[in-house]
C-alpha positions in Angstrom: -102.3 137.6 45.9 -104.1 140.6 44.1 -107.8 140.6 43.8 -110.5 143.1 42.9 -113.5 143.7 45.1 -116.6 145.9 44.9 -118.2 147.4 48.0 -121.8 147.4 48.4 -124.1 148.8 47.0 -121.8 148.9 44.0 -120.5 151.7 41.7 -117.4 152.0 39.6 -115.8 154.2 42.1 -116.2 151.4 44.7 -114.0 149.0 42.8 -110.8 148.2 44.8 -107.7 146.3 43.9 -106.0 144.8 47.1 -104.2 141.9 48.5 -105.8 138.7 49.6 -104.5 135.4 51.2 -103.3 132.8 48.9 -106.1 130.1 48.2 -103.6 127.3 48.9 -103.5 123.7 47.5 -106.4 122.0 46.0 -108.5 119.5 47.8 -110.1 116.2 46.3 -111.8 116.9 43.1 -110.4 120.4 42.9 -107.9 122.4 40.8 -105.9 125.4 41.5 -106.0 127.9 38.6 -103.6 130.8 37.9 -106.1 133.1 36.3 -104.5 135.3 33.6 -107.7 137.0 31.9 -111.3 137.9 32.3 -113.6 139.4 29.7 -116.4 142.0 30.6 -120.1 141.4 30.1 -123.2 143.4 30.6 -124.0 141.1 33.5 -120.6 142.0 35.3 -121.3 145.7 34.7 -124.6 145.4 36.5 -122.8 143.8 39.4 -120.0 146.2 39.8 -122.1 149.3 39.0 -124.9 148.6 41.5 -127.4 147.7 38.9 -128.2 144.5 40.8 -127.8 143.6 44.5 -124.1 143.3 45.3 -122.8 141.9 48.6 -120.1 143.9 50.1 -116.6 142.8 49.2 -117.7 140.7 46.3 -115.1 139.6 43.8 -116.6 140.3 40.4 -116.2 138.8 37.0 -117.9 135.6 35.7 -115.3 134.8 33.0 -111.9 133.4 33.9 -109.2 131.9 31.8 -105.8 130.5 32.9 -103.6 127.7 33.6 -104.0 124.7 35.9 -101.1 124.9 38.6 -102.1 121.8 40.7 -104.9 119.1 40.7 -106.4 117.4 43.8 -107.0 113.8 44.4 -109.6 112.3 42.0 -109.1 114.7 39.2 -108.4 112.8 36.0 -109.8 115.1 33.2 -107.5 118.1 33.8 -103.8 118.1 34.6 -101.1 120.6 35.6 -100.3 123.0 32.8 -103.7 122.6 31.1 -105.2 125.9 29.7 -108.7 126.2 31.1 -111.7 128.5 31.0 -114.5 128.9 33.7 -118.0 127.9 33.3 -120.9 130.5 33.9 -123.3 128.1 35.7 -120.8 125.7 37.4 -123.5 123.4 38.7 -125.1 123.1 35.2 -123.0 120.2 33.9 -125.3 119.0 31.1 -128.9 118.5 29.9 -131.7 121.2 30.0 -131.6 124.3 32.1 -131.4 123.7 35.9 -131.1 127.3 37.2 -132.8 130.6 36.5 -131.1 132.9 38.9 -127.5 133.9 39.6 -126.9 132.6 43.2 -124.2 130.1 42.0 -122.7 132.3 39.3 -119.2 133.4 40.0 -119.0 137.1 40.1 -122.5 137.5 41.4 -123.8 135.0 43.8 -120.3 133.7 44.5 -116.9 135.3 44.3 -115.7 135.5 40.7 -112.3 135.6 38.8 -111.1 139.1 39.2 -108.0 137.7 41.1 -104.8 136.0 40.4 -105.6 132.5 41.6 -108.6 130.3 42.6 -109.2 126.8 43.9 -112.4 125.5 42.6 -113.8 122.1 41.6 -112.5 120.8 38.4 -116.0 120.5 37.0 -116.2 124.3 37.0 -113.8 124.5 34.0 -113.4 123.2 30.6 -110.2 123.1 28.5 -109.6 126.2 26.4 -109.1 126.0 22.6 -105.7 124.7 21.8 -103.5 127.6 20.8 -105.6 130.3 22.1 -104.3 133.1 24.3 -105.8 133.5 27.7 -107.5 136.8 26.7 -109.2 135.0 23.7 -110.3 132.1 26.0 -111.7 134.5 28.5 -114.4 135.5 25.9 -115.8 132.0 25.8 -117.7 131.6 29.2 -120.5 134.1 28.7 -120.5 135.8 25.3 -119.4 132.9 23.2 -121.4 130.0 24.9 -124.5 132.2 24.7 -124.1 132.6 21.0 -123.5 128.9 20.6 -126.6 127.9 22.6 -128.8 130.4 20.8 -127.8 129.4 17.3 -126.7 125.8 17.4 -127.9 124.0 20.6 -131.4 125.4 20.7 -131.6 127.1 17.2 -130.5 124.2 15.1 -128.6 126.4 12.8 -128.1 125.1 9.3 -126.2 126.3 6.2 -128.4 128.6 4.1 -130.3 129.9 7.2 -130.7 133.6 7.7 -129.4 135.1 11.1 -130.2 138.6 12.3 -127.9 139.8 15.0 -128.7 143.0 16.8 -125.7 145.3 17.5 -122.0 144.5 17.6 -121.4 143.4 21.3 -119.7 140.2 22.2 -122.7 137.7 21.7 -123.7 139.4 18.5 -120.2 139.3 17.1 -119.7 135.8 18.1 -123.0 135.0 16.5 -122.1 136.6 13.3 -118.8 134.5 13.1 -120.5 131.3 14.0 -123.3 131.7 11.5 -120.8 132.5 8.6 -118.7 129.5 9.6 -121.8 127.3 9.2 -122.7 128.9 5.8 -125.6 131.1 6.9 -126.6 134.5 5.7 -126.2 137.3 8.3 -127.9 140.6 8.8 -126.5 143.0 11.5 -128.0 146.0 13.0 -126.3 149.0 14.6 -126.6 152.8 14.9 -122.9 153.1 13.9 -121.8 153.0 10.3 -118.2 152.5 11.4 -119.2 149.4 13.4 -121.3 148.2 10.5 -118.4 148.5 8.2 -116.3 146.4 10.7 -118.9 143.8 10.8 -119.1 143.7 7.1 -115.4 142.8 7.1 -116.1 140.0 9.4 -118.5 138.5 6.8 -122.0 140.0 7.4 -124.0 139.9 4.2 -126.2 142.8 5.0 -126.1 145.7 7.5 -128.9 148.1 8.7 -128.4 151.4 10.6 -131.4 151.3 12.9 -131.4 155.1 13.4 -131.7 155.7 9.7 -134.1 152.7 9.2 -136.4 152.4 12.3 -138.5 149.9 10.7 -135.7 147.6 10.3 -137.9 144.5 10.9 -139.6 145.4 7.6 -136.1 145.9 6.0 -135.1 142.4 6.9 -138.2 141.0 5.3 -137.4 142.9 2.2 -133.7 141.7 2.2 -135.0 138.1 2.4 -137.7 138.4 -0.3 -140.5 138.4 2.2 -139.3 135.2 4.1 -137.7 136.6 7.2 -134.9 135.5 9.4 -134.7 132.0 10.8 -132.8 133.0 13.9 -132.8 136.5 15.7 -130.2 137.3 18.3 -132.2 139.6 20.4 -130.2 141.6 22.9 -132.3 144.9 23.3 -135.4 143.6 25.0 -138.7 145.4 25.0 -137.4 148.5 22.8 -136.5 146.1 20.0 -138.5 143.1 20.4 -141.4 144.3 18.3 -139.1 144.8 15.3 -137.5 141.4 15.9 -141.0 139.8 15.7 -141.5 141.6 12.4 -138.2 140.4 11.1 -138.4 136.7 11.9 -139.9 134.2 9.6 -143.0 132.1 10.1 -141.9 129.3 12.5 -138.5 131.1 13.3 -136.6 131.3 16.4 -135.9 134.5 18.5 -133.3 134.1 21.3 -133.9 136.7 23.9 -130.5 137.2 25.4 -130.5 140.8 26.7 -132.7 143.5 28.1 -130.6 146.6 27.2 -133.6 148.6 26.8 -135.4 147.7 30.1 -136.9 144.8 31.9 -140.5 145.1 30.7 -142.6 146.5 27.8 -145.2 145.8 25.2 -145.0 142.8 23.0 -147.0 142.5 19.7 -148.5 139.2 20.8 -150.9 139.0 17.7 -148.0 139.3 15.4 -145.9 136.8 17.4 -148.8 134.3 17.2 -149.2 135.0 13.5 -145.6 134.4 13.0 -145.8 131.2 15.0 -142.3 132.0 16.1 -140.5 130.5 19.1 -139.5 133.3 21.5 -137.0 131.7 24.0 -135.4 133.5 27.0 -131.8 132.3 27.3 -129.1 132.4 29.9 -125.6 131.2 28.7 -125.4 127.4 28.7 -124.1 124.1 30.4 -120.6 122.8 30.8 -121.3 120.3 28.0 -122.4 123.2 25.7 -119.1 124.9 26.5 -117.1 121.9 25.9 -118.8 121.3 22.5 -118.3 124.9 21.7 -114.6 124.6 22.4 -114.3 121.7 19.9 -116.3 123.7 17.1 -113.9 126.6 17.6 -110.9 124.3 17.2 -112.6 122.7 14.1 -113.4 125.9 12.4 -110.4 128.1 13.3 -112.8 130.9 14.4 -111.1 133.5 16.8 -112.8 136.1 18.9 -112.8 139.8 18.4 -111.1 141.8 21.1 -111.7 145.5 21.2 -109.2 146.3 24.0 -107.1 144.8 26.8 -106.5 146.4 30.0 -104.7 145.3 33.3 -107.0 144.3 36.2 -106.0 147.6 38.0 -107.7 149.5 35.3 -111.0 147.6 35.6 -113.1 150.6 36.4 -111.9 152.4 33.2 -112.5 149.3 31.3 -116.1 149.2 32.6 -116.6 152.8 31.7 -115.6 152.0 28.1 -118.2 149.4 28.1 -120.8 151.8 29.6 -120.1 154.2 26.5 -121.0 151.3 24.1 -118.2 152.4 21.7 -116.6 149.1 21.8 -116.9 146.3 19.1 -116.5 142.9 20.3 -115.0 142.0 23.7 -113.2 144.0 26.4 -110.7 141.9 28.4 -108.8 142.4 31.7 -105.4 140.7 31.9 -104.4 139.8 35.4 
């Protein structure tokens, strides 16, 4: 069985594709899954590049989509032949958040899905949307569920709301698609006119090149006649948060999803207080959130945007493509 590992302390040149023992048959409560695809996320990049502490020989990648090859005793909600997708926090089954670290996240604290087959508890997976390819399903675990939780589970997205999405990575593109499916108005920022044109074709109502318009928070206020955005998909962190606070409406919701500009910085607390906005840190979602999201995807017909697909053997090059930030949507590895 082929698998990808990264040697400590990490680095794209320390990724190695090798052979590993077959995981065998599933035990009680477990399933054996043939993994066919994984999508790349910034969190995965931090693991493999050495941006976070990595155990020697760790198998990376939090997202895994494939087919159930066998089920163990007591498994009654999945069957042989079912298409499934992994859960980011496998122990968070339902309810409010139960974990704030990555000790039990596949591909970080635990071995992930950069391999051909796994044996895991059945509760670590949900069904994939009917008719989706494995590459498409692999985008759900991290990016898709994050956008769903930010807008729907925690944000209470409604038709007529205004959604501001920063950038055109996996979470922001999913957020754009979800918002349009619900009937919201969407504003997207990027430094690339080419990407802004692509997101327009996805349905974005307004686009802002933040290099040309550095005060884009004020621009959002002007686009909404002074009301501001109901929801902000904030992926930048300290370098963008001040503008996001300027852009949000009074009583609005800012989902702090990423820290691409750094882990700490100044926050205009007086403006945040004046906006009376909810600033919420957010890490993906529960298995229940994922199952609900899958049902919503089937009901709406929404399909993910995949920028490129590469074989598992070209994982380092795929991560370098992510590092360059030239992608639009998701990058997927097929096993």
